[in-house]
N, C-alpha and C positions, 0 to 999 in steps of 0.2 A: 504151722498152719495159721497161727493167730495173727500173723502179719498180713493175711489176706491175699497174698500173691499166688499161692499154690491152689490148684484145684483138686488135688488128690495126693495122698501119701500112702505108701505101701511098706510094711515091715516084713522082711523075709529072713528066715533062718538059713544060713549057709550050711549045706549037707556036705560033709567031707569025711573020709576015713581018718584023716589026720587031726580032726577037730573033735572037741568034746561038747559039741552043741552050744558053744558060747560065742559064735560069730554070727553077726546079723548085718543085713544090708537094708538100708532105708532109702527108698526112692520117692522123690517128690516130683510132681507134674505141674507145669505151668503152661499157660496158653501161648506164650511167645518168648523169643529171645529178649525182647524189650522188657517183659515182665521179669525174667531171670536177672537181667542187668539191674533193674530197680531193686530187686531183693539184695543183690550183691552190694549195691551201693548203700542202701539204707538199713539192712538188717543182718547181713552175714557176720560181720565182725562181732556183734553182741552175742549171737548165737554161738560162734566159735569160742568166745570167752566163757560163756556159761558152761559149755561142754568141758573146757579145761578145768574150771572151778569144781564142777560136779564129779568128774572122773579122773582128772590128773593124767598120769601115764598108764592107767589101767584100761583105757579104751583108746583105740587109734581111729581117727577119722580121715577120710580123703574124699575129694570131690571129683566127680566125673560127669561131664555133660554128655547125654545121650539123646539122639533124635529118634522118635518113633517113626519107622517106615511104613509099617502096616500092622493092623491088629486083626486077628482072626477070631 
């Protein structure tokens, strides 16, 4: 959020019978694909490196781009 690109962040706990409540999904929202690209070019590598330093192989991260179709 400190990079100023994202307008919202949401932390979710993944609920599953196979999990022990230690799986989380974090979703970031930005205004446009152009903003996302700016984040990827300017900030993502440093954030990914920080994640590796802090958590090593104890936490897995993957990235997925989703488009909001409709909010109810």
